[in-house]
C-alpha positions in Angstrom: -120.1 42.1 19.5 -117.0 43.6 21.8 -114.9 45.2 19.6 -111.5 47.6 21.3 -109.9 50.8 20.0 -106.8 51.9 21.0 -105.8 55.7 20.5 -102.7 57.9 21.6 -103.2 59.8 24.9 -101.8 63.4 25.4 -101.9 64.4 29.0 -100.5 67.3 30.3 -98.1 67.6 33.2 -100.9 67.3 35.9 -102.7 64.7 34.4 -99.5 62.3 33.8 -99.1 63.0 37.6 -102.3 61.4 38.1 -102.1 58.5 35.8 -98.7 57.3 37.4 -100.4 57.5 40.8 -103.3 55.5 39.8 -100.8 53.1 38.2 -98.9 52.8 41.2 -101.7 52.4 43.4 -103.2 49.6 41.0 -100.1 48.3 41.0 -99.6 48.3 44.9 -103.3 46.6 45.6 -102.5 44.1 43.3 -99.1 43.0 44.9 -100.6 43.4 48.5 -103.5 41.1 47.2 -101.0 38.6 45.8 -99.1 38.3 48.9 -102.6 37.6 51.4 -103.4 34.9 48.5 -100.4 33.5 48.8 -100.2 33.2 52.3 -103.7 32.3 52.7 -103.5 29.1 50.6 -99.7 28.1 52.6 -102.1 28.6 55.8 -104.7 26.2 54.6 -103.5 24.1 52.1 -103.0 21.2 54.3 -106.5 21.5 55.9 -110.1 21.5 54.7 -110.7 24.9 55.2 -111.0 27.5 51.9 -107.7 27.5 50.4 -108.5 30.8 48.2 -109.7 34.4 49.0 -112.5 35.3 46.5 -112.9 38.9 44.6 -115.7 40.1 46.7 -113.4 39.5 49.9 -110.4 40.9 48.4 -112.5 44.0 47.5 -114.5 44.4 51.3 -110.2 44.7 52.3 -109.9 48.0 50.3 -111.6 50.3 53.1 -109.3 49.0 55.7 -106.3 49.4 53.1 -107.6 52.4 52.4 -107.2 53.9 56.0 -104.0 52.3 56.5 -102.5 53.7 53.2 -104.0 57.1 52.5 -102.6 58.1 49.1 -105.1 55.1 47.9 -107.9 57.6 48.5 -106.5 59.9 45.7 -107.4 57.5 42.5 -110.3 56.1 41.2 -112.0 53.4 44.1 -113.0 51.3 40.9 -109.9 51.2 39.2 -108.4 49.4 42.5 -111.3 47.0 42.7 -110.3 46.1 38.9 -107.2 45.4 40.0 -108.2 42.8 42.6 -110.6 41.5 39.8 -107.7 41.0 37.5 -105.4 39.3 40.4 -108.6 36.7 40.6 -109.0 36.1 37.4 -105.5 35.0 36.9 -104.7 33.1 40.4 -108.2 31.0 39.2 -107.0 30.8 35.5 -103.6 29.2 37.0 -105.3 26.7 39.0 -107.8 25.5 36.5 -105.0 25.4 33.4 -102.9 23.5 36.1 -105.4 20.6 36.1 -105.6 20.5 32.2 -101.8 20.8 31.8 -101.0 17.1 33.1 -102.7 16.0 30.0 -101.4 18.6 27.2 -98.3 19.2 28.8 -98.5 22.8 28.7 -96.6 25.3 30.5 -99.0 27.5 33.1 -97.5 30.3 34.8 -98.2 31.3 38.2 -99.6 35.3 39.0 -96.5 37.3 39.4 -96.0 40.4 41.8 -96.1 43.7 39.3 -92.8 45.4 39.2 -92.4 49.3 38.2 -90.0 48.4 35.7 -92.3 46.5 33.4 -92.4 47.4 29.8 -96.2 48.3 30.0 -97.8 50.0 32.6 -101.7 50.3 32.9 -104.7 50.8 34.8 -108.6 50.1 34.3 -111.7 52.4 34.5 -115.2 49.8 34.3 -117.7 53.2 34.3 -117.7 56.7 34.0 -115.4 57.0 31.4 -116.6 59.4 27.9 -115.2 60.5 24.6 -115.9 63.7 22.8 -114.6 63.2 19.1 -115.5 66.8 18.3 -112.7 68.2 20.4 -110.6 65.1 20.7 -110.8 64.5 24.3 -111.7 61.6 27.0 -112.8 62.0 30.1 -111.8 59.7 32.7 -113.2 59.9 36.8 -110.3 61.8 39.0 -108.0 62.7 36.3 -110.3 65.0 34.0 -110.7 65.8 30.0 -107.3 64.3 28.3 -106.5 65.2 24.9 -106.8 62.5 22.4 -105.8 61.7 18.8 -109.2 59.9 17.6 -108.0 58.3 14.1 -111.3 56.6 13.8 -114.9 56.8 15.7 -117.2 54.2 17.3 -120.7 53.8 18.0 -121.7 51.9 21.0 -121.5 51.3 25.0 -118.3 51.8 26.5 -117.9 48.9 29.0 -114.3 49.2 29.9 -111.4 51.7 29.3 -107.6 50.9 30.0 -105.0 53.7 30.0 -101.5 52.3 29.5 -97.9 53.8 29.4 -95.0 52.4 27.9 -92.0 52.4 30.5 -89.3 53.0 27.8 -90.9 55.6 25.7 -93.3 57.3 28.0 -95.8 57.5 25.6 -99.4 57.2 27.2 -102.3 55.0 25.3 -106.5 54.6 25.8 -107.9 51.3 25.0 -111.6 51.3 25.0 -113.7 48.5 24.7 -117.4 49.2 22.9 -120.2 46.7 22.8 -121.8 47.9 19.4 -124.7 46.2 19.7 -124.3 43.5 16.6 -124.2 39.7 17.2 -121.6 37.9 16.5 -121.8 36.6 12.7 -123.0 33.1 11.8 -119.6 30.5 10.5 -120.2 30.6 6.8 -120.3 27.1 4.6 -116.8 26.5 2.4 -116.2 24.6 0.1 -112.4 23.5 -1.8 -112.5 26.4 -4.0 -113.0 28.7 -1.4 -110.7 27.4 1.4 -106.8 27.9 1.2 -103.7 26.5 2.6 -100.9 28.5 4.3 -97.5 27.5 4.7 -95.4 29.9 7.0 -91.6 30.1 6.4 -88.7 32.6 6.4 -87.8 33.2 2.9 -91.3 34.0 2.3 -93.2 34.7 5.1 -96.1 32.5 3.6 -96.9 30.4 0.6 -100.4 29.6 -0.1 -101.8 26.7 -1.7 -102.6 28.3 -4.9 -99.1 29.0 -5.9 -98.8 33.0 -4.5 -95.9 33.5 -2.1 -95.7 36.6 0.2 -92.4 37.8 1.1 -90.4 38.2 4.3 -90.0 41.8 5.2 -87.3 40.8 8.0 -88.2 44.4 10.0 -85.5 43.4 12.4 -82.7 43.1 9.7 -83.6 46.3 7.8 -83.6 48.0 10.7 -79.8 46.5 12.3 -78.0 49.2 11.0 -79.5 51.7 13.1 -80.5 49.9 16.3 -76.7 49.1 16.1 -75.4 52.6 15.8 -78.4 53.6 18.8 -76.9 50.9 20.8 -73.2 52.0 20.5 -74.6 55.5 21.4 -75.7 54.2 25.0 -72.9 52.1 25.7 -70.2 55.1 25.2 -72.4 57.1 27.5 -71.7 57.2 31.3 -74.3 55.0 33.5 -76.5 57.4 35.2 -75.7 60.6 33.2 -78.8 62.6 31.1 -76.7 62.0 28.4 -77.4 58.1 28.7 -81.3 58.4 29.6 -81.9 60.0 25.8 -79.6 57.6 24.3 -81.7 54.8 25.4 -85.0 56.7 25.1 -83.6 57.1 21.3 -82.9 53.2 21.1 -86.4 52.6 22.6 -88.2 54.4 19.9 -85.9 52.4 16.9 -87.2 49.1 18.8 -90.5 50.7 18.7 -90.6 51.4 15.1 -90.0 48.0 14.0 -92.4 46.6 16.3 -94.9 48.8 14.7 -94.0 48.0 11.0 -94.1 44.4 11.8 -97.7 44.7 13.5 -98.8 46.8 10.3 -97.6 44.3 8.1 -99.3 41.2 10.0 -102.7 43.0 10.6 -102.9 43.8 7.0 -102.3 40.8 5.3 -104.3 38.4 8.0 -107.2 41.2 7.1 -106.3 40.5 3.1 -106.3 36.5 3.8 -109.7 36.3 6.1 -111.4 38.5 3.3 -110.6 36.6 0.2 -111.2 33.4 1.8 -114.1 31.1 3.6 -111.5 28.9 5.6 -108.2 28.8 6.1 -106.0 25.8 6.9 -102.6 26.2 9.1 -100.5 24.3 10.9 -99.8 24.2 14.5 -96.5 25.0 14.6 -94.1 24.7 18.1 -92.8 28.1 17.9 -91.5 27.9 21.3 -89.8 25.2 20.6 -88.3 26.4 17.0 -86.9 29.1 18.9 -84.4 27.2 20.7 -82.3 26.6 17.4 -79.6 29.3 18.1 -79.1 29.9 14.5 -83.1 30.4 13.6 -83.8 32.0 17.0 -83.7 35.4 15.8 -85.6 35.3 11.9 -88.0 32.9 13.6 -88.7 35.6 16.5 -88.9 38.5 14.0 -91.3 36.5 11.5 -93.9 36.4 14.8 -96.0 33.3 13.1 -97.4 33.0 16.6 -99.0 36.3 16.4 -100.2 36.0 12.8 -101.7 32.7 13.6 -103.7 35.3 16.7 -104.8 37.7 14.2 -106.0 34.7 11.9 -108.0 33.3 14.8 -110.0 36.5 16.0 -110.5 37.9 12.6 -111.9 34.7 11.6 -114.4 34.6 14.4 -115.0 38.3 13.6 -115.9 37.8 10.2 -117.6 34.3 10.2 -114.6 32.5 8.7 -113.4 29.3 9.8 -109.6 28.7 10.7 -109.0 24.9 10.5 -105.4 23.9 12.5 -103.9 20.5 11.4 -100.9 18.9 14.2 -97.5 20.1 14.0 -96.0 16.7 13.2 -97.8 16.3 10.2 -94.8 15.6 7.0 -96.6 18.2 4.5 -93.5 19.3 3.3 -92.5 15.1 2.5 -95.6 14.2 0.5 -96.6 14.1 -2.8 -100.1 16.3 -3.3 -100.3 14.5 -6.2 -100.3 10.6 -5.7 -99.4 10.7 -1.9 -95.4 9.6 -1.7 -93.8 10.1 1.1 -90.3 11.5 0.5 -88.4 10.8 3.8 -85.1 11.9 2.2 -86.2 15.5 2.0 -83.6 18.0 3.4 -84.6 21.2 4.6 -82.0 22.4 2.0 -84.1 21.0 -0.9 -86.6 23.3 -2.0 -87.4 22.0 -5.1 -87.8 18.0 -5.8 -89.4 15.4 -7.7 -91.7 12.8 -6.9 -90.0 9.6 -7.9 -93.5 8.1 -8.4 -95.6 10.0 -10.4 -92.7 12.3 -11.8 -94.3 15.6 -11.0 -91.9 18.4 -9.9 -92.9 20.2 -6.4 -92.1 23.5 -5.2 -91.4 22.6 -1.6 -93.5 25.4 0.0 -96.0 25.5 -2.2 -96.4 21.5 -1.8 -96.5 21.8 2.0 -99.5 24.6 1.3 -101.6 22.3 -0.9 -101.0 19.3 1.5 -101.8 21.4 4.5 -105.3 22.3 2.7 -105.7 18.8 1.8 -105.2 17.3 5.2 -107.6 19.8 6.8 -110.4 19.7 4.4 -110.1 15.4 4.1 -110.1 15.4 8.0 -112.7 18.3 8.8 -115.5 16.2 6.4 -114.2 12.6 7.8 -115.0 13.8 11.4 -118.1 15.4 10.2 -117.1 19.3 10.9 -119.9 21.6 11.9 -119.7 25.1 12.4 -118.5 27.0 16.0 -117.0 29.9 17.0 -113.5 28.5 18.1 -110.7 27.3 15.5 -111.2 23.4 14.5 -107.8 21.5 15.7 -107.8 18.9 13.6 -107.1 15.0 14.6 -105.3 14.1 11.3 -105.8 10.4 10.1 -102.7 10.6 7.7 -102.6 6.9 6.3 -106.1 7.4 5.3 -105.5 10.7 3.6 -102.3 9.0 1.6 -104.6 6.1 0.5 -107.4 8.7 -0.8 -104.4 10.7 -3.0 -102.8 7.2 -4.1 -106.6 5.8 -5.2 -107.2 9.0 -6.9 -104.4 10.8 -8.3 -105.6 14.6 -8.2 -108.9 14.3 -7.2 -109.6 16.9 -4.6 -110.1 15.2 -1.1 -113.7 16.5 -0.6 -116.0 18.4 -2.7 -117.8 20.6 -0.2 -117.9 21.1 3.7 -120.1 22.7 5.8 
């Protein structure tokens, strides 16, 4: 099983220059080959000739490129080859996803030219990377031994190594991909009792179908006073001055702390949810569309629902758990989870409501979480779900689900799945 480990690097001045050279040369090769791919496609798109240059053909151009630009000889040759490989993967993925986008109406981005002002700069080393946990060193080809803070150790074969630098704060990191030799765990069976439904929100970050609520930490709001002060400090400095550069770095560090707090919260919460349940049911939220609401955009972006869903996805896969995803258009808040009555008059301001059909008093978010769980289980059983490595995206049959609720009021949608 592949596992990535990220550590902080502390290079000296010479090693910083070497890392900058590697980043710059890889960016130069990437941009040069992207320009060649675009020019080749434009030239042969209306002919029967091959419309794309393969990764193998790009790597064959590297020796000539090194002669034309001698500074490319100062860096690790395999890092340059990885730049062309990454470009070829992005280029191929674009045209493959473009064919699917017409059906699923997804936005597909064409590979962009890399800029030296990107928030994160990086390069890769596929081989000859060594770690020394005892002395706290990472050995990289053509750079040497770099001091590293190992907060945890690993066992296994190193597959690739990615060295990165944050543009705003100037910090260096290394991400090491390791194959520990253990197989991926098999998907575990689950039942009604071992499945949890999750409703994401803003007042409470998530509400579980068992009634548990987790408050939204609102990291950006909590740090707004310090961010405002730092931003004022930047605006008062003369453009181009050293003091302005120092103020910009302080502001960047404040934003980085907010991002780190958010990431820490999401990691701990997602690990807790995955470890305590065999299956997790969530909604497929249209976050990019919801952010267009200017009144809620800042709060939705700060909550990072998409990042939380991503964490649930790969952690469920890692630990053999199941992630059930229902459609984004399911009226989970408006349906009574006891009798199936649909309350179309419910508004966003209504946090509690009483079902006029059965008289049950509902907490809006808890009721939504219960419906998400029951819809997911009901349709998983109906469609004959079988364990798989990927998240299960369920096409919900809402009418059948409501009929089931109305016929047997408090009966769970299925007894066991898996």
